[in-house]
N, C-alpha and C positions, 0 to 999 in steps of 0.2 A: 715216568709214564709209565715202565714196563708192569710197573707193582698195581699200577691203577689197570689194567691191561690186563692184568691175572688174575685181579679182584671182580674182573668182567665176567671170569670163564664160570661166576661159581652161577650165576644167574640161571636159572632155569627155564628152560623155553616155555611159552606157553602151552602148548599143548605136543604132549608125547609122541615122538612117531612109534611107528609098532615096530616094535619089536620082530626082527623076521632072521633064516637061519644061518646068512650071513654075516651077521653081527657076533653070533656064538660061533664060529671061527677066528675071529676078530682077536689082537696080543691084546692083553688088558695092559692098563696104563698105572702107572704106578707112583705114587706122589713120590715126587726128586726132595731131598732135604737135602739141607746145606744152608750155603748163604743166600740161592734163590726163593727157598721161600720163604712165605708169604704171611708165615707163625713169627721166623724172625727178621723180615722186614720194615726197619723202624721207621723208614717214609711212609711206607702206607697206613702201618699204626698210628703216626700224629695226621695223615689228609684226611682216614675213614672219617673221623666224628664230626668233620667241615664241612663236606667233602657229600651232595648228593649227585641222585641220580637224573639223569633225565625221565621221562615219560612213559617214552618209547620203549627204555629198558627196564621201567621197574614194574615191577610184581604188582597184580592189583590189591588195592586195599581194601578192606572189610568194611561192609558200607554200616553206620554209627550207628547205635540201637534208639532202634524207635521207626526204623524205615521201610515203610508198606514192600511187601510183599507179592509179587504177579503171577505167584506161579499159576496160575492159574490158563492164563494170559500162554496160546500155543506156540504163537509166531516171536521166534526169539529175538528178531530184530528188534520188536514193539516191547517185549520185556523187559530187554536192556534200559531202551532207549525212558521206561516208564520206569526202571530202579535208580538209572542214576537223578535223575530229575528228581523222586525222589527222597533222594540219599542228599543232594544238594541242599532241598528246602530245609533238613534237620538240619544240616552244618551251619546256614543262614541261621538258623532260628538259636540255633545257643551262641551261638556271634552276637547276635543282639542283647541275650540275656548277660554274655559278659561286659557287652559295651555298658547296662545298668549301672553295674557296680561303679563305674567311675562319672555317673554324671550325679553328683554331692548337690547341685544347686536345688532348689523347691519352687514351683511356680507360685507366685503370688497373688493373692487371693485375698479380699477383703474380710475381713471377719469384724462381725457387732458384739458388742459388749452384751447385750444383753435382750428381750424381745421387744421390744418398743424398738430398737434403732432399727433401719433398714438399710440396705447395699446401695438401694437404688435412690435415696434421697443425698449421697454424699455429692456437692460437685466437682468441676472441672479443676476446678483452683484449690480444689483440697486435697484431690487425687497428686494433680501434679507436684506440691508444695510437699507432700509427705514420698512420694518417690524417689529415685536416686535422682542426680545430676544427668548421667548419657540418658534414662528414660525422659526427662523433664522438659528435653532439646524436645522430642518428639511431640510435643502438642502447639502446633500453630495451627494457621489461620487466616484463609486469604479472603479477602472481598472484592471480586468482579463486578461492585455494581458503579463504575463510574465512567462507561462508554457509552451509554444510549444516548441515542438523540443526537448526536454529534457527528460533524464527518469532519475529518481532520488531513489536512496533503500535507506530506513530510517528504521532503529530502531525500531520495536513496541517496545519493552521491555525500552531499554531508550529512545527513543523520538530522536537521535541522526541521523544526514544527514550521509549515510555511504560511501555514490559516488555518483557521479551526470555526466552522458555522454551524449554529445549532439550531438545525432541522424544528425545533417546535410542533415535529409532533409522533412523540416518541421513537419506541424503537421499530428498525428499519428490518425488513422482512426480506429485500431485497435488493441485489446493487446491482450496477452491470456500466459501463463508459463505452463513448461513443466513438468509435479509433478515428473517424474525421476529423470531427473538431475536440475532440479528447473532452468534455463532458459527461458530469458524471450524472446519472439515470437513477434514480431514488423508488422504491417502492414500499408504501406504508401501511398499519396494521389497518387503516380506516379509508381504505381505497385509493388514495394518493397520489398521486407520481408528480415527483418536482423532477428539477433539471438547475445544476448547479454548478458554476465557474467560481476558479479560488478568488477571482476579482469582487464580485457582486456578495453583501451582508445577508443575500436576502434570494430565494430560487429566481434564475433565471423564467423559467417558465413553470406553473406548478395547473393541476389538474385532474378534474376529477373522473378517475377511469374506470375502475368498478364499485359495486356495493359493498365490499367483504374486504378484507383483507390482500394488496398484492401477490399473489404466488410466482411470478416469472416474468424478467421480463427481457428481451431480449433487443438488440441491434442488427438491422441489416444495413453488411458492410459493402455490399457490390453497386449498391445505389450510393452511396456514399453518406450513407448515415439518413437517410431521407425518410424511413419507412420504422418504427419502431412499434413492436410486437408485446403484446401483454393479457396476462390472465389473471383471475385471482378464485377465491375463495367460493365467489357466487356461482361458479362453473362456467363463465363465460370468457372467450377468447377475440380482440382486439384488436384492430393493425390501427395502426396513425400515424399519417406525414407532417413529417414533424417542421416544413414546411409552413404548414397551416393548421388550427388546433382547434378548425371551430367545429369538429368531431369526428366520431370516426370515421377511417372507411370502408371497413369491412367488421361484422360481428357473428358471431357466432359461437353455439353453447355446444359441450359436449360432454359424455357420460365420461364418473368416474371420480367428481369432485375435482380437482385445483391440475391445470393441465403444466408440464413443462416444456419449455420452448427453446429454440435455436434456428437461428438461419446459417444457411451454410454458404460458402464463397460467391455461388453462383445464385444467389438469391430463392433457394429453395428453405420453406418454412416445416419445422418437425415437430409436433404437435403428440407429445406422448402422456396420455393420461388413463387411469385403471389397466386393463392391460393388454391394450395395443397401444400403438407405433402411429399415426394418418402424418402422410408428407404431402404437401401442396406446392408449388409452384405457380409462377406470374406466371402469366399476368392475370388471375383470377384474382389475386389476392393483394391486387392492388390496386382493382377496380374499383369507382363506389358502389356501394349497394346499397340501398335503403332495407332490407328485409334483415332479418337473425338464419340464412339458411347457409348451412354448411357450404365452404365454395367445392369444387369438382377435385377429388382426391387423385395423386396423380400414384400415390404406392402407402399398403398398408402392414404390416406386421404385427401378428401375437402374439401374446406373451399372458397365457393365461395364469393363472392363482400367484403372482408373481409382478406386485405393485411398483413401476418404473418411480425411479427418484431423482433421474440426472440425465440428458442427454446430451451430446458432444457430436460435434464433425470432426474429423482430421482432416486438418489441412493439408490440401493438392492432391487430395486422396476421395474418392468415393466411397468413404468409408463414416458409417455412423455406428457410437457405441451408446447400448443402452447400459444403466447402470440400475439394480433393481434388488430387490430382496434377497435374489439366491446369487447375486455377484455380478459378472457383467456380460451383455452380448453384441453381437458384431455383426451389422448387417451392410450390404450395399445398395447404393441410391447410387443409381448411376446418371451422371449430369450433374451431382453436389459439390464436387471440388472443380478447385482450379486447373485446368492445364498448362497454362505460359504462367510460369512463376517470373517472377524480378528479383535478381540475384542481386542486386545491389540494396534490397528492401528485404526481402526472407528468400535465403536456400535453404532447403529442405534439404541439401545435401553436403552441407557446409561442414569445415572440420573444427578441429579446436582453433585452432591460427584464424582463419576466419573468424570463428565466433569471437574472439576475442579482439578482432580488429573493430569487429559492428559495433561491439560496448564501445570501446577508446570513443568511435564516430559518433557514437549515439549521445555522447555525453558530449561534446563538444560542437554538435547541432541542437542539442536541447534548449529548448529558447523557456524564457522569463515565464513561470507562472499568470503574470497578470494580463500576457498573451492570446489564453485560453480566450474563447468568445462561444455564442453559440453558430454567428457567422462569422466563420475564419478568414472568409473573405480577404479581409480588410488587412490581412496581414501581408506585409512589401506593398502596400498602396501607399499614397500622401497621404499625409496628416489633412485633416475641415479643417476651416479659416476660423479659428479662434471666434468665441462668439464675445470677448470683450476684448475693443478696443482702446487702449489711451495715447494719449498726446506725443508721450516719451514714447512709446513702440510702436505701431499699428497694424505690423506684422504677426507678428507672433504672439501667443498670450501666454502676459507676465502673473503670475501668483499675487496675490491683494497686498502677503505680506512682502512683498521685495520688491512694490513699488514705493518712488520717493510719497515722501508726506505731502507733500501740497499735491499731487495724485491722487492717491489714498483720500483727502478731504474731497477733490475734486469731484471723485465716483461718487463717493460716499452722499455728498450733495451739502457740504460741510465748508467749503473753500472760502478765504474773505479775499476778493479779490481787488480790494478798497485799500491796500497798503501802500502807504506814501512811499518813496526808493526819490534818490538822488541820482539828479539828471546825468545820462551818459555822455550827452552831448559838450556838458561845460566841459574847458579845457583847460581853467584856470589861468588863462593868461593875463585879465582881468574880470574885476571884482562889479557886484550892481552901484558901486558909486564910480565916481570917477578920481576922486582923491584917491582909492587904493591902490598899496605899491603893488608890481608885480614879482608873481612867485620864482622862487629859484627853481631849478629844475629836482632837485631832491623834494619839491613841495609840491610839485605838479605832478611826478611819478604818483606822491601820496594820496592827495586827492582825485586825482583818477582811478586808483584802486576801490578811492571808498563806497562802501555800495554795492559790492560787485556779489558780496559770496549770498546776501541775504535774500529769504525762498523766495522772492517774485521775480527778484533781477534771474536765479537761475531758472522759472519757471520760463521767463521769456526771452532768456538764450535756447531753451531748447526748441521752442516752438519757431525758430529759424532757420531749423535744420530741411530747410524743402519742406515746408509742412503748412498749408496757408491756413489759419484756423479761426474762423470768426469771432473767437470768444476772443482769443490773445489779441485780435485788430482794438475790437472793441474795449478791454483795456488798456490798451496803450493810448487809444483818445480821451480816455475816461483820465488816464495818467497826466496826460496833455494840457488836459482844462484844471486838471487842479492845481499843476503847476503853475500857469499863468494866474488860476486869482490866486494863489500864492504869492507869484513876485507883488501883481499889484495892492495886495494888502500890506505888504515890505514898504513899495513906493509910498502909498498912502502915509505908513506911520513916521517916515521918515520926515514929510513935512514936505513933497516935494506939488503936493497937489496934484492938480489934473493934469496929464500930457495935452500940449499945443494939438488943437482939431486941426484934422486934415480935411480935402473935399472926399474924400472918398471914405472916411470913417462912418458917414453916413450909408452908405451902402454896407459897412460892417457890422454895424448896432441890429439893421434888419434882416441878418440873415442869423 
């Protein structure tokens, strides 16, 4: 280290100090000879070739050749700065020239063999075949022509496709959701607005709202989704009552073409069109009015020479953010935000843990897609009485495919109720004639179960469960009459003849 410090003494100062008379009287130092001399120091000699001095101790190197001189500038500071920048530019140019020597690859242009051939006639297939393997991987093509005209519901918790509806109205221009009943509102190019639910293959509501493409749709959440505002390319803004689709509640025309709409949490409607933003409040926009006069303004804010692209209200605050061609603008709309929030549903001050708990609770409370309907009041109410009641079960709506065979025939009107069955009251102790022997206990049980599993028997047994069916009574009488006629025919065939008449038989024949 001493040798290095000794070498540093040889560095001359940047500015020479003016010689004074005192320096003349000072004794002159002589260079020491011996082992301490730098010329005989082996350590200094070995390190000096690979050791550099810091820039602060290094003398300024001469500028490279080609550096522009600024001697005509009197300001020394400015002249030094310009000279430094010029020298740095010359050095950078030389470095670029040295780097060009390492660039051995050539650019791959297409070359033709004759004047009749043209490079623009070569297609991408030929270029891909002739290019290298790595370059050929860059030839790709994505076609995104399979999404228009379809509304798809996808379960975000499982990732499965729930249902897919074909609107048959072409591409959708705007879409929004009614937060009150989760119904999807779509606006189409032909001016039609449709309302969709997952459990219906056709739109629940379909109306012709405008004479041109629908530009924007917004639903008022402050009234429970009762009012909907639409705007179209025809320059009209309409407010609709979702409880009655006979016509628009209020209609007026705007300047500047299509308008962007947005409802606030307190029912303020903002209409952004052209170079201005207009705010309307209820009850003016919800009161039926036959004319096309614009409702009274609540606030307006001009944005000249900047076309408006979107408008959005900040939840729980009186702030309206406007998106335009030059960026974003925020204005204050007093009374637009909800001052009182429910922390169980939406908490603007929730932390990370509360947000995680809310997401888990939302997944647990998520209802099935089949429960989404235009009228959400049916959720939690009693089921309506079934339209189809059968003799098997007259209190529940049983699907037709799950009904017994006899019930399916009866519902469709193809049941054969004249099926003959065995007599249930026959205990088997005596036959038709007096000469038949008595049956044993096993034979009695066997005969007792005979005919129990026939379709008519099952049908009649099911009718005895505290249900009086006139059809079942008529079938029993008809079967009893057929049974009597069968027994009478068997007796005549055995030659027993007519039974002895009694005094009361004449009343029986008359009846």
